[in-house]
N, C-alpha and C positions, 0 to 999 in steps of 0.2 A: 633057183640059180644060187649057187654058193660062191662067194667071192674069197679067194684065199687072203689070209691076214698076213700082212708084212710086220716085221719087228722081231724083237728078241723072244725067247720062250717065256719070259716073265710077263711081257706085254700081252703075248697071246693068251696066257692063262688068265690075266686080269681081264682082258677083253671078254673071254668066254663066260667068266663069272658075271660081269656087267650085263651081258646079253641074256644070261639065264634069269637074272633079277628082272630085267626089262621084260621078258616073256611072262614071268609070274605076275608082274604088276600090270600087264595089259598094255605096255608102252609099245612093244613090238609084237607084231602078229605075223604068222607065216602066211605068205601068199604064193600064188602061181606065177611063173615067169611071165606070162601073157598079161598079168595085171600090172607089171612094172611100167610106170610112166615116166619116172625120173629116178636117177640113182646118184646119190652123193656119197663120196668117199668119207669114211670115218677112221680116225686114228686116236691113240692115247698119248697123253703127256703126263709126266709125274709131277704132282703138286709138291710144294715145299714140305708138307706134313707126311710125305711118302705114300699117299693114296693116289689113285689115278683119276684123270679127267678125260672123258670122251669129247673129242672135237669133231664136229660135223663141218666138212669142207663144202660150203654151198656156193663157192665162187662161180661155178658154171651156171647154176640157177640164177644167181644174182644178176648175171649179164642178160638173162632173158626177161627179167620182170621190170615193170615200169617203176621208175624212181619217184617217190613221193618226197616232197620237200617240207620240212617243218622246222620250227625254231627251237633250238636248245637253249634254255636259259643258263647263263653262267653263274658261277658261285655268288658273285657280287649281287647280281640281280635277285637271285633266290633269297639271299640274306635280307635285302631291302624289302622284299615282299612278305617275309615272315616277321610278324610282330612278336613282342616278347611273350605274350600269353598263347601263341599259337602251339599246337601240338603236332608232333611228327610220329609216324608209325614205321617201325622197322619190321620187315617181313623176310625171313630166311626161306628162300625158295630153292631148295636143294635140288628138286627135280622138275620144277614148274616149266623149265624151258623145253620140256618134251611136249607141251600143248601148243598146238598151232591153231590160230583162229582166222 
């Protein structure tokens, strides 16, 4: 099943380049239509630096899954919990969002 892309020619070209890279990295694999259990629309937006970001619209899927509630700590609480000699790590996860667990 091939879904036609919407958008400008520039967006379509960028999307095809991203898709090719995702195939090469094993992020996306070809499947048969009868294997599709759920389909989420994807589209591109241009980032401030001129590159493209693929957006996955999972709003329909989100309506079907059970909501889990957890507490998000605010900045003040995190600062309180962090002592002066604590260390933090910054990890740039350019493509880690492709992994679902």
